[in-house]
C-alpha positions as CSV (number, residue, x, y, z in Angstrom):
1,M,183.8,59.2,171.6
2,K,180.8,61.1,170.2
3,S,181.3,63.6,167.5
4,F,180.2,67.1,167.9
5,R,178.0,66.9,164.8
6,K,176.2,63.8,166.1
7,E,175.6,65.4,169.5
8,R,174.3,68.5,167.9
9,L,171.9,66.6,165.6
10,E,170.6,64.5,168.5
11,S,169.9,67.6,170.5
12,L,168.2,69.3,167.5
13,I,166.0,66.2,166.8
14,K,165.0,66.1,170.5
15,E,164.1,69.8,170.4
16,E,162.2,69.6,167.2
17,M,160.4,66.4,168.3
18,S,159.2,68.2,171.4
19,L,157.9,71.1,169.3
20,I,156.1,68.7,166.9
21,M,154.4,67.0,169.9
22,L,153.2,70.4,171.2
23,Q,152.2,72.0,167.9
24,K,151.2,69.3,165.5
25,L,150.2,66.2,167.4
26,K,147.2,67.4,169.3
27,D,146.1,64.0,170.4
28,P,145.4,63.7,174.2
29,A,147.4,60.4,174.2
30,F,150.6,62.5,173.9
31,G,149.6,64.7,176.8
32,F,152.0,63.4,179.4
33,A,154.7,62.1,177.1
34,T,158.2,63.6,177.1
35,I,161.1,63.1,174.8
36,T,163.9,62.1,177.1
37,S,166.7,61.4,174.7
38,V,167.6,60.8,171.1
39,K,170.4,58.4,169.9
40,L,171.5,58.4,166.3
41,S,173.3,55.5,164.7
42,K,176.8,56.0,163.5
43,D,175.6,56.4,159.9
44,F,172.8,58.7,160.9
45,K,170.2,56.4,159.3
46,I,168.3,55.4,162.5
47,A,167.1,57.7,165.3
48,K,166.2,56.0,168.5
49,I,163.8,58.3,170.3
50,Y,163.2,57.6,174.0
51,V,159.9,58.6,175.4
52,S,158.9,58.9,179.0
53,V,155.1,58.6,179.7
54,Y,154.0,59.8,183.1
55,E,150.7,57.9,183.4
56,K,151.7,54.2,183.7
57,E,148.3,52.9,182.6
58,K,148.5,54.8,179.3
59,R,152.0,53.9,178.3
60,E,151.1,51.1,175.9
61,E,148.4,53.2,174.2
62,T,150.8,56.2,173.9
63,M,153.6,54.1,172.4
64,S,151.3,52.5,169.9
65,K,150.1,56.0,169.0
66,F,153.7,57.1,168.3
67,D,154.1,54.1,166.1
68,E,150.9,54.9,164.2
69,M,152.0,58.5,163.7
70,N,155.6,57.6,162.8
71,S,155.4,58.6,159.1
72,V,153.7,61.9,159.9
73,I,156.3,62.7,162.5
74,R,159.1,61.8,160.1
75,M,157.7,64.0,157.4
76,E,157.3,66.9,159.8
77,L,160.9,66.4,161.0
78,A,162.1,66.4,157.4
79,Q,160.5,69.8,156.8
80,R,162.0,71.3,160.0
81,I,165.6,69.9,159.7
82,R,167.5,69.8,156.5
83,F,169.0,66.3,156.2
84,R,170.6,64.6,153.3
85,F,168.2,61.8,154.2
86,V,165.8,61.7,157.1
87,P,166.6,59.0,159.6
88,K,164.2,56.1,160.3
89,I,162.5,56.8,163.6
90,V,162.2,54.1,166.2
91,F,160.4,54.9,169.5
92,Y,161.3,53.3,172.8
93,L,159.7,53.6,176.2
94,D,162.1,55.2,178.7
95,E,161.7,53.5,182.0
96,S,164.6,55.2,183.8
97,G,162.1,57.3,185.8
98,D,160.5,54.1,187.2
99,Y,163.9,52.7,188.1
100,A,164.8,55.9,189.9
101,E,161.5,55.9,191.7
102,K,162.1,52.3,192.8
103,I,165.5,53.1,194.2
104,E,164.2,56.1,196.0
105,N,161.5,54.0,197.6
106,L,164.0,51.4,198.7
107,L,166.2,54.1,200.2
108,K,163.3,55.5,202.1
109,Q,162.4,52.0,203.4
110,I,165.9,51.4,204.6
111,K,165.9,54.8,206.3
112,E,162.6,54.1,208.1
113,N,163.9,50.6,209.1
114,D,167.0,52.3,210.6
115,R,164.8,54.7,212.6
116,E,162.7,51.9,214.0
117,K,165.8,50.0,215.1
118,K,167.2,53.0,217.0
119,F,164.1,53.5,219.1
């Protein structure tokens, strides 16, 4: 069971990360990237930040840019949120949107096949 404090910190980090991307990181590589979720470790020392990138062909470039800017992002986060210690940030590509799109396409295909069989 998640603690209220952990949920609140995850939500706060997600909100602040979105603001940092909008205000501080003015690189076009971050243009179509969205922070989808944040997961803190039990000891609050590691923050796993899941990023969704709309343009599939720019995903690798965008994720490498996040890794390059990791220390800058972490310092900015430390200034915005008062932590006893700032968690180590690890970025992950969130591919759940792709998975949902794939399922939706399969359902459409099944529906179209059913229509063709009826006629």
